[in-house]
C-alpha positions as CSV (number, residue, x, y, z in Angstrom):
1,X,0.0,0.0,0.0
2,X,2.7,2.4,0.9
3,X,4.7,1.7,-2.3
4,X,1.5,2.3,-4.3
5,X,0.9,5.6,-2.5
6,X,4.5,6.7,-3.1
7,X,4.1,5.8,-6.9
8,X,0.9,7.9,-7.1
9,X,2.6,10.9,-5.4
10,X,5.5,10.6,-7.8
11,X,3.2,10.4,-10.7
12,X,1.5,13.5,-9.7
13,X,4.8,15.3,-9.5
14,X,4.7,15.9,-5.8
15,X,7.9,13.8,-5.3
16,X,10.6,13.1,-7.8
17,X,11.2,9.5,-8.9
18,X,14.6,9.5,-7.2
19,X,13.0,10.7,-3.9
20,X,10.5,7.9,-4.2
21,X,13.2,5.3,-4.7
22,X,15.1,6.5,-1.7
23,X,11.9,6.1,0.4
24,X,10.6,2.9,-1.3
25,X,13.6,1.1,-3.0
26,X,12.6,-1.2,-5.9
27,X,12.1,-4.9,-5.2
28,X,15.1,-6.9,-6.2
29,X,15.1,-9.2,-8.1
30,X,12.0,-8.1,-10.0
31,X,8.9,-10.2,-9.5
32,X,7.5,-12.4,-12.3
33,X,4.8,-10.8,-14.5
34,X,1.3,-12.2,-14.1
35,X,1.0,-15.7,-15.7
36,X,-1.1,-14.4,-18.6
37,X,1.8,-12.2,-19.7
38,X,4.7,-14.6,-19.4
39,X,6.5,-16.3,-22.2
40,X,6.0,-20.0,-22.8
41,X,8.8,-20.3,-25.3
42,X,12.2,-18.7,-26.1
43,X,13.7,-18.9,-29.6
44,X,17.3,-17.9,-30.3
45,X,18.7,-17.5,-33.8
46,X,22.4,-17.5,-33.5
47,X,23.2,-16.4,-37.1
48,X,21.0,-13.3,-36.8
49,X,21.9,-12.6,-33.2
50,X,18.2,-12.5,-32.2
51,X,16.2,-13.9,-29.3
52,X,12.5,-13.9,-29.2
53,X,10.1,-14.5,-26.3
54,X,6.8,-16.0,-27.4
55,X,3.5,-16.9,-25.9
56,X,1.0,-19.3,-27.7
57,X,3.0,-18.7,-30.9
58,X,2.8,-14.9,-30.8
59,X,5.8,-12.7,-30.5
60,X,6.0,-10.9,-27.2
61,X,9.6,-9.3,-27.4
62,X,12.6,-9.5,-29.6
63,X,16.2,-8.8,-28.5
64,X,19.5,-8.3,-30.2
65,X,22.0,-10.6,-28.4
66,X,25.7,-11.3,-27.9
67,X,27.0,-14.9,-28.0
68,X,30.2,-16.7,-27.2
69,X,33.5,-15.6,-28.6
70,X,33.4,-18.6,-31.0
71,X,29.7,-18.8,-31.9
72,X,29.8,-21.0,-34.9
73,X,28.6,-24.6,-34.3
74,X,27.2,-26.5,-31.4
75,X,29.0,-26.3,-28.0
76,X,31.1,-29.4,-27.6
77,X,33.3,-29.0,-24.6
78,X,34.2,-26.8,-21.7
79,X,36.0,-23.8,-22.8
80,X,35.2,-23.8,-26.5
81,X,33.3,-20.6,-26.1
82,X,30.4,-21.8,-28.2
83,X,26.8,-21.3,-27.5
84,X,24.9,-24.6,-27.6
85,X,22.3,-25.4,-30.2
86,X,19.2,-27.5,-29.7
87,X,16.2,-27.7,-27.3
88,X,16.7,-26.9,-23.6
89,X,14.7,-25.4,-20.7
90,X,15.3,-22.6,-18.3
91,X,16.3,-24.5,-15.1
92,X,17.2,-21.8,-12.7
93,X,16.9,-18.0,-12.0
94,X,19.9,-16.3,-10.4
95,X,18.9,-13.0,-8.8
96,X,22.5,-12.5,-7.6
97,X,24.4,-13.1,-10.8
98,X,27.6,-11.2,-11.4
99,X,26.0,-10.3,-14.8
100,X,23.1,-8.5,-13.2
101,X,20.4,-11.2,-13.5
102,X,20.8,-14.6,-15.2
103,X,18.6,-17.5,-16.4
104,X,20.3,-20.9,-16.6
105,X,19.9,-23.0,-19.7
106,X,19.7,-26.7,-19.1
107,X,22.8,-27.5,-21.1
108,X,24.3,-30.1,-21.2
109,X,21.4,-32.5,-21.8
110,X,21.8,-36.3,-22.0
111,X,22.8,-36.2,-25.6
112,X,25.4,-33.5,-25.0
113,X,27.0,-35.5,-22.1
114,X,27.0,-38.7,-24.1
115,X,28.8,-36.9,-27.1
116,X,31.3,-35.4,-24.7
117,X,31.9,-38.7,-22.8
118,X,32.5,-40.6,-26.1
119,X,35.1,-37.9,-27.0
120,X,36.7,-38.0,-23.6
121,X,36.0,-34.3,-22.9
122,X,34.0,-32.3,-20.3
123,X,30.8,-30.9,-22.0
124,X,31.0,-27.8,-19.9
125,X,27.9,-26.1,-18.4
126,X,26.7,-22.9,-16.8
127,X,25.2,-21.6,-20.0
128,X,23.1,-18.6,-19.1
129,X,20.9,-15.8,-20.6
130,X,22.3,-12.8,-18.7
131,X,22.8,-9.1,-18.7
132,X,26.1,-7.2,-18.9
133,X,26.1,-6.1,-22.5
134,X,26.2,-2.3,-22.8
135,X,23.1,-1.0,-24.6
136,X,23.8,-0.8,-28.3
137,X,26.8,-3.1,-28.1
138,X,26.4,-6.3,-30.2
139,X,29.8,-7.9,-30.5
140,X,30.2,-11.5,-29.2
141,X,32.0,-11.5,-25.9
142,X,30.7,-14.3,-23.6
143,X,32.1,-17.8,-22.9
144,X,29.1,-19.3,-24.6
145,X,26.2,-17.6,-22.9
146,X,23.5,-15.4,-24.5
147,X,23.9,-11.8,-23.3
148,X,21.7,-8.7,-23.5
149,X,21.7,-5.3,-21.7
150,X,20.8,-5.1,-18.0
151,X,17.6,-3.3,-18.8
152,X,16.6,-6.1,-21.2
153,X,17.6,-8.9,-18.8
154,X,15.2,-7.3,-16.2
155,X,12.4,-7.4,-18.7
156,X,13.2,-11.0,-19.7
157,X,13.5,-11.9,-16.0
158,X,9.9,-10.8,-15.4
159,X,8.6,-12.7,-18.4
160,X,10.4,-16.0,-18.2
161,X,9.7,-18.6,-15.4
162,X,11.7,-21.7,-14.7
163,X,10.7,-24.5,-17.0
164,X,10.3,-22.3,-20.2
165,X,11.5,-24.2,-23.2
166,X,14.3,-22.6,-25.3
167,X,15.2,-23.5,-28.9
168,X,18.6,-22.4,-30.0
169,X,19.2,-22.5,-33.8
170,X,22.4,-22.2,-35.7
């Protein structure tokens, strides 16, 4: 109730937004949006450097993304700096990420682990969708993750619950 009242006072111009934030700091991490507004699928197109959030087949949001330093091909082993390709799920939400916020992708799956085991290598892991990319900067810089700006990951965080499927295409 108090936060709502402060927001109304700020909207009317009686208090500045910064004054309201000093009195009622924002909730961190941001809460999930209502269920009817959330994405039920994420699609990543590595070649076009685009990520889409969808709900019931309808486009909700589209983002320019940065990938791993060696983005061509499917992730094969720890340290190859590739972003995996295939079908995964969001399996964890980290509100204390060193990259502002992050959503963990379920890489490696059983097929990825079997392929790596056959080759005698570690498949790696900790593939995330995370913030940390300066707005307007779209060069690849991660170790295999999918990166967006801090403002964008805040929006994505609100729209993507654990369990959301993600399709990452070449």
